[in-house]
C-alpha positions as CSV (number, residue, x, y, z in Angstrom):
1,M,43.6,46.7,150.8
2,T,41.3,46.7,147.7
3,S,42.3,45.9,144.6
4,S,41.2,49.5,143.1
5,I,43.2,50.9,145.9
6,R,46.2,48.9,144.5
7,Y,45.4,50.6,141.1
8,F,45.3,53.5,142.1
9,I,48.7,53.3,144.0
10,F,50.3,51.7,141.3
11,F,48.9,54.5,138.4
12,V,50.3,56.9,141.0
13,L,53.4,55.6,140.9
14,I,53.7,55.2,137.5
15,V,53.0,58.8,137.2
16,G,55.7,60.1,139.4
17,M,58.3,57.5,137.9
18,A,57.0,59.2,134.5
19,Y,57.4,63.2,136.7
20,V,60.7,61.9,138.1
21,S,62.3,60.3,134.9
22,W,61.3,63.8,133.2
23,A,62.3,66.3,135.4
24,Y,66.2,64.9,135.9
25,M,66.5,62.6,133.2
26,I,64.7,63.4,129.6
27,K,64.2,67.6,130.7
28,P,68.1,68.5,131.4
29,A,68.5,66.0,128.7
30,N,66.5,68.3,126.0
31,E,68.0,71.5,127.3
32,H,71.6,69.6,126.9
33,L,71.0,69.2,123.7
34,A,69.5,72.5,122.7
35,Q,72.2,74.2,124.2
36,E,74.6,71.4,121.8
37,R,72.4,73.0,119.0
38,A,73.2,76.3,119.5
39,K,77.2,75.3,120.2
40,M,76.6,73.8,116.7
41,E,74.8,76.3,115.0
42,I,77.5,79.1,116.2
43,M,80.1,77.0,114.4
44,R,78.8,76.4,111.5
45,G,78.4,80.2,111.0
46,K,82.1,79.9,111.3
47,L,82.6,77.1,109.0
48,D,80.5,78.8,106.8
49,E,82.5,82.2,107.4
50,L,85.7,80.0,107.3
51,E,84.6,78.7,103.5
52,K,83.6,82.0,102.8
53,A,87.1,83.5,103.7
54,T,89.3,80.9,102.3
55,A,87.7,81.5,98.8
56,A,88.1,85.0,98.9
57,A,92.1,83.7,100.2
58,E,92.3,81.5,96.9
59,D,90.9,85.2,94.9
60,L,93.1,87.2,96.4
61,A,96.0,84.4,95.3
62,G,95.1,84.9,91.7
63,Q,95.1,88.2,91.9
64,L,98.5,88.7,93.5
65,K,99.8,86.5,90.6
66,K,98.2,88.8,88.5
67,I,99.7,91.8,89.6
68,E,102.8,90.4,90.1
69,Q,102.6,89.3,86.3
70,A,101.3,92.6,85.3
71,I,104.5,94.7,87.6
72,E,106.6,91.3,85.5
73,A,105.6,93.2,82.2
74,F,106.4,96.3,83.8
75,E,109.7,95.8,84.2
76,S,110.6,94.0,81.4
77,K,110.0,97.0,79.6
78,L,112.5,99.1,81.4
79,P,115.8,99.6,80.4
80,P,118.3,98.8,82.9
81,S,120.1,102.8,83.5
82,S,123.1,100.6,81.2
83,E,120.8,100.5,78.3
84,I,119.3,103.7,78.6
85,H,121.8,105.2,75.7
86,T,120.3,102.6,73.0
87,V,117.3,103.7,73.7
88,L,118.1,107.3,73.0
89,E,119.6,105.8,69.9
90,D,116.2,103.7,69.1
91,V,114.4,107.1,69.3
92,T,116.9,109.0,67.4
93,L,117.2,106.2,64.1
94,I,113.1,106.1,64.4
95,A,113.1,110.1,63.7
96,Q,115.9,109.9,60.9
97,R,113.7,107.3,59.6
98,H,110.8,109.6,58.8
99,G,113.1,112.2,57.4
100,L,113.4,114.8,60.8
101,T,116.5,116.6,61.5
102,P,117.4,116.2,65.0
103,K,118.5,119.8,66.2
104,S,119.2,119.3,69.9
105,I,118.7,116.6,72.5
106,R,119.4,118.2,76.1
107,T,119.1,115.8,78.9
108,Q,117.0,117.1,82.5
109,K,117.5,116.0,86.1
110,N,116.4,112.6,86.3
111,K,113.6,111.9,88.9
112,D,113.9,109.5,91.2
113,N,110.4,107.3,92.1
114,R,110.1,104.4,94.0
115,G,111.5,101.5,91.8
116,Y,112.1,103.0,88.1
117,I,114.0,106.3,87.0
118,E,112.4,109.1,84.7
119,Q,114.9,110.6,82.8
120,P,113.6,113.4,80.7
121,L,115.2,114.6,77.6
122,E,114.4,117.8,75.6
123,M,114.5,117.7,71.7
124,E,114.3,119.9,68.6
125,L,113.3,117.9,65.7
126,D,113.0,119.7,61.8
127,G,110.4,118.2,59.7
128,N,106.7,118.2,58.1
129,F,103.8,117.3,59.8
130,N,103.3,114.0,58.2
131,S,107.1,112.9,59.5
132,Y,106.1,113.6,63.0
133,Y,102.7,112.4,63.0
134,A,104.9,108.7,61.7
135,F,107.3,109.2,64.2
136,L,104.9,109.4,67.1
137,L,103.0,106.3,65.6
138,E,106.1,104.5,65.7
139,L,107.5,105.3,69.3
140,E,103.8,104.3,70.3
141,K,105.5,100.6,69.4
142,L,108.4,100.6,71.3
143,D,109.3,98.1,73.5
144,R,109.8,100.3,76.2
145,I,108.0,102.5,78.3
146,T,108.5,106.2,77.0
147,K,106.0,109.7,77.2
148,L,105.5,112.6,75.6
149,R,105.3,116.0,77.0
150,E,105.1,119.8,76.4
151,L,105.4,119.2,72.4
152,K,105.4,122.3,70.8
153,L,105.0,123.0,66.9
154,K,106.4,126.0,65.1
155,K,106.2,126.8,61.1
156,T,109.5,127.5,59.6
157,E,109.5,129.8,56.2
158,R,110.2,127.1,54.2
159,E,107.0,125.7,53.0
160,G,105.6,122.3,54.8
161,Q,108.1,122.2,57.2
162,T,107.5,122.8,61.2
163,E,110.3,122.5,64.0
164,A,108.5,120.3,67.0
165,T,110.3,120.9,70.7
166,F,109.2,118.4,73.2
167,V,110.3,116.2,76.1
168,M,110.3,112.8,76.0
169,S,110.4,110.9,79.2
170,I,112.5,107.6,79.3
171,F,111.5,104.9,82.3
172,F,114.4,102.6,83.6
173,Q,114.9,100.6,86.0
174,S,116.9,102.0,89.3
175,A,119.9,100.4,90.1
176,V,118.4,99.6,93.8
């Protein structure tokens, strides 16, 4: 055997070994690496989603705290049902302070809503327009939640005097 045949056989063996190592070692390793990269990209996507969800959850927690604070502030303006007479006294005193004469106050049927009760009161007051205006401004400044509806002003025979009939709702906490 000549040295050129030996070189050729040696070359073929080296090329064969390179092919066998590529086919049975490098190619499966690359396929496995590609699969692991794909899994890693999927996991990265899930991790990004988790980070977004965590940020949203933290934001929701902050919003929930704000809502709870708003509910507490709202409930602080609702007197318990045992204090409803004091709110009525306050309204009457405000009317008298501004020169309005209460003619009548009649309670209507209360409305029970979720968590609070609305007590409508039909009131008739007598006085001048400026007194009504000052009365309404002071009512607006009360710490309690009130609602004025069905306001009717009627001129009386006396000059500058009017008669007002309105329904004022006072809201208070239900006894649940």
